[in-house]
C-alpha positions in Angstrom: 2.2 66.2 -34.4 -1.1 64.4 -33.9 -1.0 61.6 -31.3 -2.2 58.3 -32.8 -5.5 57.1 -31.4 -5.1 54.3 -28.8 -5.9 50.8 -29.9 -7.5 48.7 -27.1 -7.9 44.9 -27.3 -11.0 43.7 -25.5 -11.4 40.1 -24.2 -15.1 39.9 -25.0 -15.4 36.4 -23.6 -14.3 37.5 -20.2 -16.5 38.0 -17.1 -19.7 36.3 -16.1 -21.8 37.7 -19.0 -19.4 37.6 -22.0 -20.2 39.3 -25.3 -23.7 40.4 -24.3 -22.3 42.8 -21.8 -18.7 43.4 -22.9 -19.4 44.3 -26.5 -22.0 47.0 -25.9 -19.9 48.5 -23.1 -16.8 48.6 -25.3 -18.6 50.1 -28.2 -20.1 52.8 -26.1 -16.6 53.7 -24.7 -15.1 53.9 -28.2 -18.0 56.0 -29.6 -17.6 58.5 -26.7 -13.8 58.8 -26.7 -12.9 58.0 -30.3 -10.3 55.3 -29.9 -9.9 52.0 -31.8 -11.1 48.6 -30.7 -10.0 45.0 -31.4 -12.8 42.7 -30.2 -11.3 39.3 -29.3 -13.4 36.2 -28.9 -15.4 33.4 -30.7 -16.2 35.0 -34.0 -19.7 33.6 -34.4 -20.8 34.9 -30.9 -19.1 38.3 -31.5 -20.7 38.8 -34.9 -24.1 37.8 -33.4 -23.8 40.4 -30.7 -22.5 43.1 -33.0 -25.6 42.7 -35.2 -27.7 44.0 -32.3 -25.9 47.3 -32.2 -25.3 50.4 -34.3 -21.5 50.4 -35.0 -21.5 53.3 -37.5 -18.6 55.6 -36.8 -16.7 53.2 -34.5 -13.3 52.0 -35.7 -13.0 48.3 -34.7 -12.1 44.9 -36.0 -12.8 41.3 -34.8 -10.0 38.8 -34.0 -11.1 35.2 -33.6 -10.2 33.2 -30.5 -11.7 29.7 -30.3 -11.2 29.1 -26.5 -12.4 30.7 -23.3 -10.6 31.0 -20.0 -13.1 29.8 -17.4 -13.3 31.2 -13.9 -12.6 27.9 -12.1 -9.5 27.1 -14.1 -6.0 27.5 -12.8 -4.0 30.3 -14.4 -1.2 27.9 -15.2 -3.5 25.6 -17.0 -5.0 28.4 -19.1 -1.5 29.6 -20.0 -0.2 26.1 -20.9 -3.2 24.4 -22.4 -5.4 27.1 -23.9 -3.2 28.9 -26.4 -6.2 30.2 -28.3 -8.1 31.5 -25.3 -9.4 35.0 -25.9 -7.2 36.5 -23.1 -4.1 34.9 -24.5 -4.9 36.1 -28.1 -5.6 39.6 -26.8 -2.3 39.7 -24.8 -0.4 38.6 -27.9 -1.9 41.5 -29.8 -0.4 43.9 -27.2 3.0 42.0 -27.2 3.2 42.3 -31.0 2.4 46.0 -31.0 -1.0 45.6 -32.7 -2.7 47.0 -29.6 -1.6 49.4 -27.0 -3.6 47.9 -24.1 -6.0 45.2 -23.1 -9.2 45.0 -21.0 -10.3 41.7 -19.7 -13.1 41.3 -17.2 -13.1 38.5 -14.7 -10.2 36.1 -14.3 -7.5 38.1 -12.4 -5.2 35.1 -12.0 -5.2 34.4 -15.7 -4.7 38.1 -16.4 -1.6 38.3 -14.2 -0.1 35.1 -15.6 -0.8 36.0 -19.3 0.3 39.6 -18.7 3.6 38.5 -17.2 4.5 35.7 -19.6 3.0 37.0 -22.9 3.2 40.8 -22.7 6.1 40.8 -20.4 7.3 43.1 -17.6 8.9 46.5 -18.0 12.7 46.2 -17.4 13.4 46.7 -13.8 9.9 45.7 -12.6 10.1 42.5 -10.6 6.4 42.0 -10.0 3.4 43.6 -11.6 0.8 45.0 -9.1 -2.9 45.3 -9.3 -4.0 48.8 -8.4 -7.6 49.7 -7.7 -9.3 53.0 -7.1 -11.3 53.4 -3.9 -13.7 56.3 -3.0 -12.9 58.3 0.1 -14.4 61.3 1.9 -12.2 63.6 -0.3 -10.5 62.5 -3.5 -10.2 58.9 -4.6 -7.3 56.7 -3.3 -5.4 54.1 -5.1 -4.5 50.8 -3.3 -1.7 48.7 -4.6 -1.4 45.7 -4.5 -4.9 44.1 -4.2 -4.2 40.5 -5.1 -1.5 39.9 -7.7 1.3 39.2 -5.1 0.4 37.6 -1.8 4.0 37.0 -0.6 6.1 40.1 -0.9 9.5 41.5 0.0 10.2 45.2 1.0 11.5 46.1 -2.5 8.3 44.8 -4.0 6.2 47.2 -1.9 8.6 50.0 -2.8 8.1 49.3 -6.5 4.3 49.1 -6.1 4.5 52.6 -4.7 6.6 53.9 -7.6 4.2 52.3 -10.2 1.1 53.6 -8.4 2.6 57.1 -8.4 2.6 57.1 -12.2 -0.9 55.7 -12.2 -2.2 58.3 -9.8 -0.7 61.2 -11.8 -2.5 59.9 -15.0 -5.9 59.0 -13.5 -6.3 61.3 -10.5 -4.3 64.1 -12.2 -2.4 64.7 -9.0 1.1 66.0 -9.7 2.7 64.8 -6.5 0.6 61.9 -5.1 0.9 61.3 -1.3 2.0 57.7 -0.6 1.4 55.8 2.6 2.1 52.2 3.7 -0.7 50.3 5.3 0.3 49.3 8.8 -1.0 48.8 12.3 0.1 52.2 13.5 1.0 55.7 12.1 4.3 56.0 13.9 7.6 55.1 12.3 8.7 51.7 13.5 5.2 50.3 13.7 4.3 47.2 11.7 6.0 43.9 10.7 9.4 43.5 9.2 8.0 43.9 5.6 6.5 47.3 6.4 9.4 48.6 8.5 12.0 47.8 5.7 9.8 49.2 3.0 9.3 52.3 5.1 13.1 52.9 5.1 13.2 52.5 1.3 10.5 55.1 0.8 12.3 57.5 3.0 15.3 57.4 0.7 13.2 57.4 -2.5 13.5 60.0 -5.3 10.5 61.5 -7.1 7.9 60.4 -4.7 5.9 62.1 -1.9 6.1 59.7 1.0 3.8 60.4 4.0 4.6 57.4 6.3 2.3 54.8 7.7 -1.5 54.8 7.4 -3.9 52.6 9.3 -6.9 50.7 8.1 -9.3 53.4 9.4 -7.5 55.9 7.1 -8.4 54.1 3.8 -11.5 56.2 3.3 -10.5 59.6 4.8 -8.6 60.7 1.7 -5.5 61.8 3.6 -3.2 60.0 1.1 -3.6 59.4 -2.6 -1.9 56.0 -2.6 -1.9 53.1 -0.1 0.8 50.5 -0.5 0.5 47.0 0.8 1.1 43.4 -0.1 -1.6 41.6 -2.2 -2.9 39.5 0.6 -3.7 42.5 2.9 -4.9 44.6 -0.1 -7.3 42.0 -1.3 -8.8 41.5 2.2 -9.2 45.3 2.5 -10.8 45.5 -1.0 -13.3 42.6 -0.4 -14.0 43.9 3.1 -14.8 47.3 1.7 -17.1 45.9 -1.1 -18.9 43.7 1.4 -19.4 46.5 3.9 -20.8 48.8 1.2 -23.2 46.1 0.1 -24.3 45.2 3.6 -24.8 48.8 4.7 -27.0 49.4 1.7 -29.2 46.3 2.5 -29.4 47.2 6.2 -30.5 50.7 5.3 -33.1 49.4 2.9 -34.5 47.0 5.5 -34.7 49.6 8.2 -36.4 52.1 5.9 -39.0 49.5 5.0 -39.9 49.1 8.6 -39.7 52.7 9.6 -42.5 55.2 10.3 -44.4 57.1 7.7 -42.5 60.3 8.5 -39.1 58.5 8.0 -40.3 57.1 4.7 -41.3 60.6 3.5 -37.9 61.8 4.6 -36.3 59.0 2.6 -38.2 60.1 -0.5 -36.9 63.6 -0.1 -33.3 62.3 0.3 -33.6 59.9 -2.7 -31.2 62.0 -4.8 -28.6 61.9 -2.1 -28.9 58.2 -1.8 -28.4 57.7 -5.5 -25.3 59.9 -5.5 -23.8 57.9 -2.6 -24.6 54.6 -4.5 -22.8 55.9 -7.6 -19.9 57.1 -5.4 -19.2 53.6 -3.9 -19.9 51.6 -7.2 -16.9 49.8 -8.6 -18.4 50.4 -12.1 -17.4 54.0 -11.8 -13.8 53.1 -12.6 -14.4 49.7 -14.2 -11.5 47.7 -12.9 -7.9 47.5 -11.5 -4.8 48.4 -13.5 -2.2 45.7 -13.7 0.9 47.9 -13.4 4.4 47.1 -14.6 3.7 45.4 -17.9 5.0 46.6 -21.3 1.4 47.4 -22.3 -1.6 48.8 -20.4 -3.8 46.1 -18.8 -7.1 46.7 -17.1 -8.6 43.8 -15.2 -12.4 44.2 -14.8 -14.7 42.7 -12.1 -16.1 39.3 -12.9 -19.7 40.7 -12.6 -18.9 43.7 -14.8 -22.0 45.5 -16.1 -22.0 47.4 -19.4 -21.3 50.5 -17.5 -18.3 48.9 -15.7 -16.9 47.6 -19.1 -17.3 51.1 -20.6 -15.4 52.6 -17.7 -12.6 50.0 -17.9 -12.1 50.4 -21.6 -12.1 54.2 -21.3 -9.6 53.8 -18.5 -7.3 51.7 -20.7 -7.4 54.3 -23.4 -6.7 57.1 -20.9 -3.6 55.4 -19.6 -2.3 55.0 -23.1 -3.0 58.6 -24.0 -1.4 59.9 -20.8 1.7 57.8 -21.5 1.5 56.3 -18.0 4.2 53.6 -18.7 6.7 56.3 -19.7 6.2 58.0 -16.3 6.4 54.6 -14.6 9.7 53.7 -16.3 11.1 57.1 -15.2 10.2 56.4 -11.6 11.7 52.9 -11.7 14.9 54.3 -13.4 15.3 57.1 -10.9 15.2 54.6 -8.0 17.0 51.7 -9.6 20.0 51.7 -7.2 17.6 51.8 -4.2 15.6 48.8 -5.6 18.8 46.8 -6.1 19.9 47.7 -2.6 16.6 46.3 -1.3 17.2 43.0 -3.1 20.7 42.8 -1.9 19.7 43.1 1.8 17.5 40.0 1.6 
């Protein structure tokens, strides 16, 4: 039996650049991978942008949304007062079954709020988690959570690991992803109460490959496939990594400009390697973070998403649908249901 083509709703008003970047990125993704699109946004602006592109052979439709969720607005205000915001309309398409997933660049707070209250959580999932993919010396590593939940309990961290396990199997194609908890030491017993109690839950877990604690210095070594932490720590780690990558690039450029002729010639010879490294650390390679634990697939893109980043995010959304990631996630949660309930009961 032929698997139906995924249908991805794209919030084209999201991000810093709106339709001028989101639409061409989404169209390119659909043309390359052959899935269907629903472009959600202010119809006049969407139509104006579409007129600039060749859409022959792309299966899409436009759904009008009169309002836009602005970056400075509180998620609760967007949820209550902007019922016709493009992100809300796109989420309702997923909730009604008209779309399998949504991609929205930019407002992560609104994404979490609309995802939880419009699409809804998978039964058994207490809190959705934002999971992002980080480059390492070896294969990429997934970090969950990176900002959806700043105050967590041990069973939340445990569920983040279960959900990230399903995500890693789909995206990294790793049959048994190695999971570690981010802590201040590798030894068992290191860390705060949150980490220690989550550690005990992972030790008793079914269907996961738990490796123990990992330290901050291990984020880029590739020794584990998944790093679990609360959203406060995860977001700091993510922003620190982004800032460090940018600063190192600028420092290197500055030093090369003031270097000797021989060093500049060496730089020219190594230009290809520099480009490969730049691609390796570029967030646009994966496009965004997956909001795991919802009844539909949700990819939250970077606010400054380029066409390439949007293309990657939309392709990621379609991939997760095709790989039936939520089915595997549900299986992980179900297999460890008693342990999760035990974790709640001990609080």
